[in-house]
BALOBA-1460 file (C-alpha; in Angstrom, 3 decimals):
// residues 172
<rec num="1" residu="x" x="-15.466" y="28.997" z="-108.923"/>
<rec num="2" residu="x" x="-17.438" y="29.764" z="-105.982"/>
<rec num="3" residu="x" x="-19.987" y="26.925" z="-104.647"/>
<rec num="4" residu="x" x="-23.368" y="27.926" z="-102.600"/>
<rec num="5" residu="x" x="-23.161" y="26.849" z="-99.278"/>
<rec num="6" residu="x" x="-25.212" y="27.655" z="-95.959"/>
<rec num="7" residu="x" x="-22.660" y="28.669" z="-94.320"/>
<rec num="8" residu="x" x="-22.259" y="29.842" z="-90.735"/>
<rec num="9" residu="x" x="-18.572" y="30.013" z="-90.912"/>
<rec num="10" residu="x" x="-18.189" y="28.789" z="-87.363"/>
<rec num="11" residu="x" x="-14.590" y="28.508" z="-86.165"/>
<rec num="12" residu="x" x="-13.774" y="25.419" z="-84.545"/>
<rec num="13" residu="x" x="-13.365" y="27.366" z="-81.391"/>
<rec num="14" residu="x" x="-16.652" y="28.038" z="-81.784"/>
<rec num="15" residu="x" x="-17.063" y="31.590" z="-82.954"/>
<rec num="16" residu="x" x="-19.063" y="32.549" z="-86.324"/>
<rec num="17" residu="x" x="-16.070" y="33.928" z="-88.749"/>
<rec num="18" residu="x" x="-18.055" y="34.288" z="-91.878"/>
<rec num="19" residu="x" x="-21.506" y="33.800" z="-93.456"/>
<rec num="20" residu="x" x="-22.800" y="32.799" z="-96.871"/>
<rec num="21" residu="x" x="-24.204" y="36.369" z="-97.097"/>
<rec num="22" residu="x" x="-20.272" y="37.010" z="-98.159"/>
<rec num="23" residu="x" x="-19.307" y="35.429" z="-101.493"/>
<rec num="24" residu="x" x="-15.792" y="33.403" z="-101.464"/>
<rec num="25" residu="x" x="-13.666" y="32.115" z="-104.175"/>
<rec num="26" residu="x" x="-11.116" y="29.002" z="-103.008"/>
<rec num="27" residu="x" x="-7.389" y="29.448" z="-103.368"/>
<rec num="28" residu="x" x="-4.434" y="27.273" z="-102.649"/>
<rec num="29" residu="x" x="-6.313" y="23.934" z="-103.614"/>
<rec num="30" residu="x" x="-9.128" y="25.609" z="-101.628"/>
<rec num="31" residu="x" x="-7.274" y="25.155" z="-98.512"/>
<rec num="32" residu="x" x="-7.597" y="28.982" z="-98.470"/>
<rec num="33" residu="x" x="-10.876" y="30.908" z="-98.809"/>
<rec num="34" residu="x" x="-10.965" y="34.730" z="-100.093"/>
<rec num="35" residu="x" x="-13.538" y="36.724" z="-98.929"/>
<rec num="36" residu="x" x="-13.668" y="40.816" z="-99.932"/>
<rec num="37" residu="x" x="-14.367" y="42.697" z="-97.370"/>
<rec num="38" residu="x" x="-15.821" y="46.341" z="-97.745"/>
<rec num="39" residu="x" x="-15.341" y="49.645" z="-95.290"/>
<rec num="40" residu="x" x="-18.715" y="50.936" z="-94.386"/>
<rec num="41" residu="x" x="-19.479" y="53.703" z="-92.276"/>
<rec num="42" residu="x" x="-21.827" y="53.261" z="-89.339"/>
<rec num="43" residu="x" x="-24.133" y="55.454" z="-87.251"/>
<rec num="44" residu="x" x="-24.319" y="58.425" z="-89.277"/>
<rec num="45" residu="x" x="-28.125" y="58.581" z="-89.771"/>
<rec num="46" residu="x" x="-30.467" y="61.451" z="-89.527"/>
<rec num="47" residu="x" x="-32.978" y="60.695" z="-86.886"/>
<rec num="48" residu="x" x="-35.390" y="63.234" z="-86.827"/>
<rec num="49" residu="x" x="-36.970" y="63.773" z="-83.355"/>
<rec num="50" residu="x" x="-39.962" y="65.918" z="-84.503"/>
<rec num="51" residu="x" x="-38.214" y="68.739" z="-82.673"/>
<rec num="52" residu="x" x="-38.838" y="72.263" z="-84.623"/>
<rec num="53" residu="x" x="-35.010" y="73.256" z="-84.822"/>
<rec num="54" residu="x" x="-36.280" y="76.811" z="-85.396"/>
<rec num="55" residu="x" x="-38.034" y="77.621" z="-82.104"/>
<rec num="56" residu="x" x="-35.072" y="76.005" z="-79.957"/>
<rec num="57" residu="x" x="-32.443" y="77.866" z="-81.378"/>
<rec num="58" residu="x" x="-30.695" y="79.530" z="-84.126"/>
<rec num="59" residu="x" x="-30.654" y="76.143" z="-86.101"/>
<rec num="60" residu="x" x="-27.340" y="75.437" z="-85.577"/>
<rec num="61" residu="x" x="-26.511" y="71.790" z="-84.246"/>
<rec num="62" residu="x" x="-25.385" y="72.979" z="-80.240"/>
<rec num="63" residu="x" x="-22.461" y="70.788" z="-79.473"/>
<rec num="64" residu="x" x="-24.341" y="67.447" z="-81.481"/>
<rec num="65" residu="x" x="-21.072" y="65.699" z="-83.213"/>
<rec num="66" residu="x" x="-21.598" y="62.841" z="-85.175"/>
<rec num="67" residu="x" x="-20.952" y="59.924" z="-84.237"/>
<rec num="68" residu="x" x="-20.231" y="57.931" z="-87.591"/>
<rec num="69" residu="x" x="-17.373" y="55.563" z="-87.415"/>
<rec num="70" residu="x" x="-15.456" y="53.783" z="-90.723"/>
<rec num="71" residu="x" x="-16.027" y="49.958" z="-89.906"/>
<rec num="72" residu="x" x="-14.882" y="46.989" z="-92.671"/>
<rec num="73" residu="x" x="-18.084" y="45.076" z="-92.680"/>
<rec num="74" residu="x" x="-16.651" y="41.572" z="-91.750"/>
<rec num="75" residu="x" x="-14.789" y="42.648" z="-88.930"/>
<rec num="76" residu="x" x="-18.238" y="44.458" z="-87.788"/>
<rec num="77" residu="x" x="-20.394" y="41.832" z="-88.439"/>
<rec num="78" residu="x" x="-18.572" y="38.955" z="-86.812"/>
<rec num="79" residu="x" x="-16.869" y="41.181" z="-83.742"/>
<rec num="80" residu="x" x="-13.484" y="39.877" z="-85.114"/>
<rec num="81" residu="x" x="-10.747" y="41.302" z="-82.592"/>
<rec num="82" residu="x" x="-7.505" y="42.379" z="-84.069"/>
<rec num="83" residu="x" x="-4.119" y="40.547" z="-83.060"/>
<rec num="84" residu="x" x="-1.075" y="42.161" z="-83.065"/>
<rec num="85" residu="x" x="1.081" y="41.205" z="-86.351"/>
<rec num="86" residu="x" x="3.143" y="37.800" z="-86.040"/>
<rec num="87" residu="x" x="6.949" y="38.000" z="-87.452"/>
<rec num="88" residu="x" x="7.676" y="34.745" z="-89.807"/>
<rec num="89" residu="x" x="9.094" y="32.735" z="-86.503"/>
<rec num="90" residu="x" x="5.844" y="33.356" z="-84.708"/>
<rec num="91" residu="x" x="3.576" y="32.846" z="-87.719"/>
<rec num="92" residu="x" x="5.035" y="29.660" z="-88.268"/>
<rec num="93" residu="x" x="5.188" y="28.593" z="-84.658"/>
<rec num="94" residu="x" x="1.271" y="29.521" z="-84.011"/>
<rec num="95" residu="x" x="0.052" y="27.537" z="-87.814"/>
<rec num="96" residu="x" x="2.189" y="24.210" z="-86.587"/>
<rec num="97" residu="x" x="-0.092" y="24.331" z="-83.376"/>
<rec num="98" residu="x" x="-3.400" y="25.324" z="-85.268"/>
<rec num="99" residu="x" x="-2.595" y="22.651" z="-87.760"/>
<rec num="100" residu="x" x="-1.532" y="19.945" z="-85.075"/>
<rec num="101" residu="x" x="-5.001" y="21.079" z="-82.944"/>
<rec num="102" residu="x" x="-7.240" y="21.101" z="-86.226"/>
<rec num="103" residu="x" x="-6.018" y="18.037" z="-88.116"/>
<rec num="104" residu="x" x="-7.700" y="15.467" z="-85.820"/>
<rec num="105" residu="x" x="-11.185" y="17.552" z="-85.997"/>
<rec num="106" residu="x" x="-11.342" y="16.745" z="-89.373"/>
<rec num="107" residu="x" x="-12.626" y="13.115" z="-91.343"/>
<rec num="108" residu="x" x="-9.871" y="11.271" z="-93.168"/>
<rec num="109" residu="x" x="-10.880" y="12.818" z="-96.877"/>
<rec num="110" residu="x" x="-10.679" y="16.306" z="-95.559"/>
<rec num="111" residu="x" x="-7.071" y="15.384" z="-93.209"/>
<rec num="112" residu="x" x="-5.474" y="14.075" z="-96.672"/>
<rec num="113" residu="x" x="-6.328" y="17.379" z="-98.516"/>
<rec num="114" residu="x" x="-5.418" y="19.594" z="-95.848"/>
<rec num="115" residu="x" x="-2.110" y="18.051" z="-95.307"/>
<rec num="116" residu="x" x="-1.307" y="17.639" z="-99.019"/>
<rec num="117" residu="x" x="-2.015" y="21.111" z="-99.846"/>
<rec num="118" residu="x" x="-1.497" y="23.247" z="-96.484"/>
<rec num="119" residu="x" x="2.270" y="23.707" z="-96.652"/>
<rec num="120" residu="x" x="1.102" y="25.811" z="-99.970"/>
<rec num="121" residu="x" x="-0.735" y="27.669" z="-98.457"/>
<rec num="122" residu="x" x="1.551" y="28.847" z="-95.797"/>
<rec num="123" residu="x" x="3.870" y="29.414" z="-98.641"/>
<rec num="124" residu="x" x="1.402" y="31.881" z="-99.976"/>
<rec num="125" residu="x" x="0.499" y="34.151" z="-97.111"/>
<rec num="126" residu="x" x="4.540" y="33.938" z="-95.858"/>
<rec num="127" residu="x" x="5.504" y="36.688" z="-98.516"/>
<rec num="128" residu="x" x="2.822" y="38.814" z="-97.646"/>
<rec num="129" residu="x" x="3.282" y="38.342" z="-93.480"/>
<rec num="130" residu="x" x="4.210" y="42.017" z="-93.542"/>
<rec num="131" residu="x" x="0.805" y="43.617" z="-95.153"/>
<rec num="132" residu="x" x="-1.536" y="40.834" z="-93.157"/>
<rec num="133" residu="x" x="-3.508" y="41.990" z="-90.367"/>
<rec num="134" residu="x" x="-4.355" y="39.403" z="-88.046"/>
<rec num="135" residu="x" x="-8.023" y="38.812" z="-86.617"/>
<rec num="136" residu="x" x="-9.736" y="36.216" z="-84.311"/>
<rec num="137" residu="x" x="-13.029" y="35.772" z="-83.240"/>
<rec num="138" residu="x" x="-14.580" y="37.428" z="-80.785"/>
<rec num="139" residu="x" x="-14.431" y="34.343" z="-78.054"/>
<rec num="140" residu="x" x="-9.983" y="34.877" z="-79.024"/>
<rec num="141" residu="x" x="-9.324" y="31.494" z="-78.027"/>
<rec num="142" residu="x" x="-6.116" y="30.331" z="-77.931"/>
<rec num="143" residu="x" x="-6.371" y="27.892" z="-80.504"/>
<rec num="144" residu="x" x="-9.205" y="29.893" z="-82.574"/>
<rec num="145" residu="x" x="-8.910" y="30.179" z="-86.394"/>
<rec num="146" residu="x" x="-6.444" y="33.312" z="-87.906"/>
<rec num="147" residu="x" x="-8.115" y="35.405" z="-90.064"/>
<rec num="148" residu="x" x="-5.957" y="37.197" z="-92.321"/>
<rec num="149" residu="x" x="-6.497" y="40.535" z="-94.024"/>
<rec num="150" residu="x" x="-4.679" y="42.617" z="-96.780"/>
<rec num="151" residu="x" x="-4.769" y="45.224" z="-99.494"/>
<rec num="152" residu="x" x="-4.295" y="43.813" z="-102.888"/>
<rec num="153" residu="x" x="-2.471" y="46.499" z="-105.519"/>
<rec num="154" residu="x" x="-3.737" y="49.273" z="-104.415"/>
<rec num="155" residu="x" x="-7.562" y="48.474" z="-103.552"/>
<rec num="156" residu="x" x="-9.263" y="50.446" z="-100.678"/>
<rec num="157" residu="x" x="-11.114" y="47.464" z="-99.533"/>
<rec num="158" residu="x" x="-8.997" y="44.967" z="-97.080"/>
<rec num="159" residu="x" x="-9.381" y="40.898" z="-99.054"/>
<rec num="160" residu="x" x="-9.727" y="38.309" z="-96.384"/>
<rec num="161" residu="x" x="-8.392" y="34.856" z="-95.966"/>
<rec num="162" residu="x" x="-9.514" y="32.059" z="-94.011"/>
<rec num="163" residu="x" x="-8.302" y="28.352" z="-93.527"/>
<rec num="164" residu="x" x="-11.648" y="26.636" z="-95.382"/>
<rec num="165" residu="x" x="-10.591" y="23.492" z="-92.689"/>
<rec num="166" residu="x" x="-11.270" y="25.785" z="-89.446"/>
<rec num="167" residu="x" x="-14.520" y="26.653" z="-90.393"/>
<rec num="168" residu="x" x="-17.364" y="24.346" z="-90.223"/>
<rec num="169" residu="x" x="-20.822" y="24.678" z="-91.997"/>
<rec num="170" residu="x" x="-23.580" y="25.478" z="-90.091"/>
<rec num="171" residu="x" x="-27.346" y="25.599" z="-91.124"/>
<rec num="172" residu="x" x="-28.559" y="27.930" z="-90.485"/>
């Protein structure tokens, strides 16, 4: 069930990774947030500069190429930086370090929930490892929250996964 939160989804490293304009679903006991991304086209805008093409030539666009580019909305909006894929050993090492860095930043109550359920979330991610894309925030901080993306069974748009406890709510 979705909660309506005013979040800026800033990671503990200070990078903005998510906002409340992207609805999320809590999974794995609230440890992970699942967010639907969408492919979108940028830059394919017709700009009428008031020139009369018939007066300036034969009406053909002479060497003007369309600067449109397809991007995933979440990656583009938050300027996420894709990382090389992780194998199981690297992934486990990174997640252990991340948990160690994150835990002291949580309240006692959050720590209890996080410690109780984080292993289940990792077990949820491990079988998907070869299908995951890995992203960090724009600042590319070493201890930054990883954002995971993958395509669910035949989906054309990616699903993003966030460690919920690695995001902090920022009033906008």
